[in-house]
N, C-alpha and C positions, 0 to 999 in steps of 0.2 A: 503495499498501502503505498500512496505518497503522504507527507504531513500535509496538514491542510493549508487555507491561503493565511498571512499574518494578521488578517484583518479578523479570521475564526479564532486565530490562536490568541490575541490581544482582548479578542472577546472573553475568550473563555477563561484568560487569567485574571479577566476584567472583578468576575467572581470573589476570588480571595480578595481582593481590594475589598468589595461590596461588605463581607459576611466578617473580614478580621477584624475589624471594629471591636465587634461580637466579645472575639475571642481575649483582645486587649482593656479593651475598658470595664467591661461586662464581669469574665473572669476574672482577669488578673490583676487589674487596679484600682478603679474605683470603688467598680460596688462590690468588691468582699470587707474593704476597709468600711464603706459605706452601710453594710449591713452587720457590720460587728460593732459600729461606733452606736447606729440608731435602737438597736436593739440589748433586752437585757445580756447577762453573760450567764444565764439560765433560761430558757424558752420555756412555755409547756405549749406543745402542738399533738392537735388529735388525742389528747388524753395524758400524753406521756412525758414527763422531763427531761430538755436535753440541754447540753451547753448549747451555744448560740452556732458556735464554728460547725461542732461536728453534725446539727440539725443542717448546717448549710452542704456541708459534704457528702449527707446522707440523700437531701435533693435533689444530687445532681446525680449521685448513684442510680437513685429511682428513674432520674430521666434518659439517663446511660442506657439502664435496663427496658423502657419504653420503645426505646428506638430500636434495639439488639432484637425486639421479640417481632417489631410490625415492618420493619426494612426489608427482610427475605423475600415475604409474602407481597410486599407492596413492589419490589424490585422487580420479583416476576413477573407482574401484571404488565407492568411498565415496558418490560423486552416484550412480550405477546399483543401488545397494542403500539408499539411503539411513539409513547405520549411521556416521555421519561420529562422533557420538559415541564410539563404538568403538576406531575408532583412534586419537582423542584419546585418551580413556581408556588406551589400550595405551602407548602413547608420553610421556603424562605418570608413567606406574607403572614404566617404565622409567628414566626422567630423575628420579624421586625416589630409584628405588631404586640409583644407581648415586651419586649422591648420599651417599646413607647410607653404600656401600661404601669410601670415600674416608675415614671413619671410620682404616680400617684402613692408609692408606696413610701411611708414615712415612718414605719417602725412600730407605731401603734394598731396598723393592721397587717398583723405577719401573713394571715393566709395568703393575703394576696400578694406579697411578696413572695413566697414560697411558692405559688402556684403559677407567677409570672415566671420566675426563676426557672422553674421544672418547662413550663411551655419554650421558653424562650432557647432552653440547652437543647431540647427536642425540636425545635423548628430548624437550627442550624445545623444539627449532628444528621440529621434526616435527609436536608436539603443536601449537603456533601456527597452523602451516596450519589443520588444522582449526576451530581459534579463529577465528583471523580471519576465517575463510566464515563463519560464524554473521554477521558486521553486516549485510552487504545483506538477508539472512533477517528479522532482527530491528528493522532501523532503516530507516523513510522517510528516500529521498536527502536533505532538506533537515536532516534528522536527523542522519546519520554522522559528519561532524565533531564536533559535541557529544558522543556515545554515544563514538567511538573514544574522544577527547582524558580524557572520563570513566574509559575503561579505563585508560589510561597513572596516570592523578592517582589513583585504585585501587592500580596496582601500586606507585608511586612513595613512596605512604602506609605501605603493608603491606612493602615492601622496608626501610624506613628501621626501622620496629618490629621486623621481627627481627634487623637488621642492630645496632642497640642492644644486644638481646639478647647477641648475640653479643659484643658490644663489652664488655658486664661481665664476661665467661669469660676475655676475652683479659686484660683488663686485671686481674682477679682471678683467677687461675689457679688460688689455693687454694682457692677454695669448689670445683675437683673435686680437690684434693687435691695439686694440681701446684704447679711453681714459674715461675719466668721461662725455667729452661731446656726444661721440657717441653715437649710438644707435645697434651698429651691437650686444652688451652684450646681449639687452632685444632681439633682434630680434633672435638669436640663441636660445633662449628658448622657441618661440615658434616654431621656427621649431623642437627641443627636442621632444614637446609634441607630434606632431605630430607622428614621428619617433616612438617614446615608445606605444605611443596608440595603433598606426596599429602592432607593432610586437606582444605584450601583448595580443593583441585580436586576434587575428590570432591563436595563442597556444591555447586562451580558446576555442575558435572556434570549436578547432580538436576535444575536449574533451566532449563536450556537445550531448548528443542522439540525436539523427534522430526523429523528431516528426511524429506521425502518423495522415494520414488524417483525419477531422472528418467527412468527405463522401467520400463514400467506391469508386466513380468514379467522380471524380470532372469534367473530361471533359474539355469543352473550356467554354468561357463566364464568366472570371473570376471574372469582377466586378461585374455583377447579383448576381454571386452566392455568392460575399464577401458581397454584402448587403442584399442578404438574412439572409446570415448566422447571421448578425450583427442584424438584426430587430428577430431573434429567441432568440439573446443571451440578447436583449433589453427587452425581454416579461418576460423572467428568471429571469432579474435582477431585476425588476419589483416587483415579488410574494415575493421577500424576503426584509419581512421587515427589521431586521438588519442591512442588506448590505447596503441597500437607505439611512437609517438614516448615516448610518457611513460614505457612503460617503459625504453627506450633511458636516456632520462635518469634512471630511479633506479637503474641500474645502474652508473655512472659516479659518482654525488655518495654514492650508499650502500658504495660502497667504502671512500669516505672516513668516513662516521658510523660504520659498524659496526668499524673497523679502530681507531678513535678510542679506539671504547669499551673495545675488546677489549686496546688497547695500550697505555692512557692509564698503569696502575700499574706494569706494566713500563716506561715511557719517564721517567714520573716520580722511580721508586726507582732506575733503573737509570743513566739518562742526565742527571737533574738533580740526583740523591742526596740528594732529600727525604726527612727521618727519615718513618720507618713513621706515627707519632701522625699527623704534618700529612697526610702523604699519606691517612690514613683521613676526618680532617678536611674533607679539600677531597674526598674521592668521597662523603662524606654532603651535602654544599653542593651539589653537582650534584642529589643527588635532590631535595633540598628546592626548589630553584631551579627544577627541572623540574616540579611540577605547576602553578604559575600562571603559568608558559611557554609549556606546555601548554593551558591553558584560551585565553591572551591570543592567540596565536598562529591559534587556533580561530576568535575572534571577529573576528582581522584579516580573515580569509579571508571568513567572511560577508560582507565588507565590500568587498573589493576582489578576491575569487575566489583557488581555491586555486594555482592556478599564478602567482599575480603572488607571490601569500605565499610559493610554494614559492623563487618565485626569491629574495625578501627574507633569507630564512633560508637557502640556502646560498651566500648574498653574505657573510652573516654567519660560516659556515664557513671563508669563504677568508680572512677576518680572522684567526680562532680558529686556523686551521695556519703560519700567517707571525709569528704572537706565540707559539705553540708553538715554533718553528726558534729564535724569538730569547731565548727565557726563559735566564736565566743559570743557573749551576752554585749550587744553596743558593739561589735565588731563592724562598723560601716564600712570601712574601703574595704578589709577580706570579703564584706558580701560583694561588694562592686567587682572586686575580682573573680568571683564565682559566677557573678551572673555574668560576666563577659565570658566565662568559660560555656555556660549555659547554651548563652545566645548562640556559642559559635557553632555548635552541635544540634542544637534544637529544631532550627528550621530544615536543614541537610539530614537528619534521621527520618522526618515525615517525609520529606519532599524525595527520597530515595528508596522508601518502602514503598510510598504510593509506586515509582515507575518499574522497580522490581517486580513489583506485583504484576504491573501489568504486562511485564514480560513475559513471565511465564505462563500468563493466561495461553490458553488454544485459540485461534481464529474462530470467531465466534459472535455471532448477533446477540448476545445474551449476557453482554458488556454488564449490563447493568445488577444483573442474577450472581454475576462473578461479584462483581465490587460488594457486594449485601454482605456475601462470605466477608471478606476480607471487615467489613466494617462491623459486623457481628462481630467478628473476634476481637477485633479494637475496642468497640464498645462493651462484652463483656469484659475484659482487661481491666478499660477503667471503672465499674460496675466495682470488683475485685477489690483494684487497689486503692479506690476511694473510701469503700469499707473497711477497710485493712486498715488504711490512716486514719480514719476518723475512731473506729474501735479500740486501736492501741495506744490511740490518745486519751480517748475516757477509761480505760481501763488503766494505764500508767501515770498518767495527767501529764504527760511531757511527749510533744512532736518528736522530739530526737530520736524516740525508740521505734516512729513509725517510719523515719528514715533509713531504718535499719532494714525494716522489710522491702523497702524501694531495692536497697543492696541489693538483697537477694533475687530480688525478680530481674533486674538484667544480671546477675551472674550467672542463670540460667537460661536465659536468652541469647547470652553469649556461647555458652555451652553447646546449645541448638543449634544456632547458625554453624558450629563448625558440624554439626549433624549434619546441617542441609549440603554446606560446601562438598560433600562425600556423596551428595547426590548427581547425577548428571542430569541436566536440562533435556528436556523435550525438542522434538523438532524445531521449535520456536526459540532456542534457545542461544538468546543472542547475550547472555550475561557470561562474561569470563571467569573463569577458575582461577 
């Protein structure tokens, strides 16, 4: 196949530009700190008492679990009918509107805050399933590392631009008629994320190609035929040994990656007592360094192969966990150094994992169904990672002990990548060993 036109590639990458604002503002910087500050340290939800940040972790874990359940079937329906753009639009609309709803969350209405957080998370991650599945349709195998890295680079640039705009309001609340004790500046940031996400996502959607249905005449019985398609793809996946091994490796190292991304702000603020201003600078540092990191890691993969590159990157994540566990309380500059290291490998491991999977897939029209298994592996890993982090924190009273669990996940993932390297790629094996 040939790689699509520059217009299509840039349009695809623009969805990363659109949705990464959610990932930075809502999951990484402003909202976690806001949630902790406007809620009591102990809160009651659904008749049970939680620590406020453990409730936040559990809410995200629940959202990931929902995505893991619904995405395979919806993906197979999208493949049979060729309407993945409709599903993508539906979920990014849900996510962006939920971000806008967070404008009304003030801490007194905890249920609204938790429900909107869950729905925004579902909208983001479910839409990404359909977005990712366009990669093998628009890029030839030899171009997928580069195109995937371009998407993440667009995402980091776009998210930083909106983050800076939000920071203007956070540090200058008087522009909105507020002051240091008001919340309007934070809530306006959540509103801006929703508007940004929806507007640029719609622009991206217009440039994406219309997918061809995998069944000539899909007709009625959408769920039944979707299930049949899912079962067919599952049987194909089981026959590709290297793909199975890679998914197992992804399952474990992604427990660590995604949990670090979601727990970095609560860990820095709660455990290390890093001031909010310095925490925000560290998160921005991660975003800026992630851009060249993703590009350099993509180039490395072209020289030594995807799996070997992933092994190197996961090894760096092992070092990150050890350093994170040993960081002193209030160690701002040490935290900056760790943030720089995280930034360098964060974008690269996500970008390369996505392109590696797309290379290992067989030639098929069922791209969304295949990527749904990638997504389920990723999301179940996040559920376990977040639940482990939250539970160990509640059990021991220290988030440092939770970091040790993440270290174990990375080590297991590294060993499974070694196991994957021993499997010979199939007929589409463009991955160097």
